C-alpha positions in Angstrom: 0.0 -0.2 -0.1 2.8 2.1 0.7 4.0 2.1 -3.0 0.7 2.8 -4.5 0.8 6.1 -1.8 4.2 8.0 -2.1 5.0 6.0 -5.2 7.9 3.7 -5.9 10.5 6.1 -6.2 10.1 7.4 -3.0 9.7 4.1 -1.2 13.0 2.7 -3.2 14.8 6.2 -1.8 13.7 5.4 2.0 14.9 2.0 1.9 18.2 2.5 0.3 19.0 5.0 3.0 18.3 2.5 5.7 20.9 1.3 8.2 20.8 -1.7 10.6 18.8 0.3 13.3 15.8 1.7 10.7 15.7 -0.9 8.6 13.0 -3.1 10.4 11.0 -0.4 10.7 10.8 0.4 7.3 10.6 -3.0 6.3 7.1 -2.7 8.7 5.9 0.4 7.3 6.6 -0.9 3.7 4.8 -4.2 4.1 1.5 -2.9 6.5 1.0 0.7 5.6 
């Protein structure tokens, strides 16, 4: 759903800038929000 709302480019950029601390939250938001 997140990709439908904000678009693939935004999600791809957000995931590309994750680190070990922020990756689990980004994965959760991408999958369920």
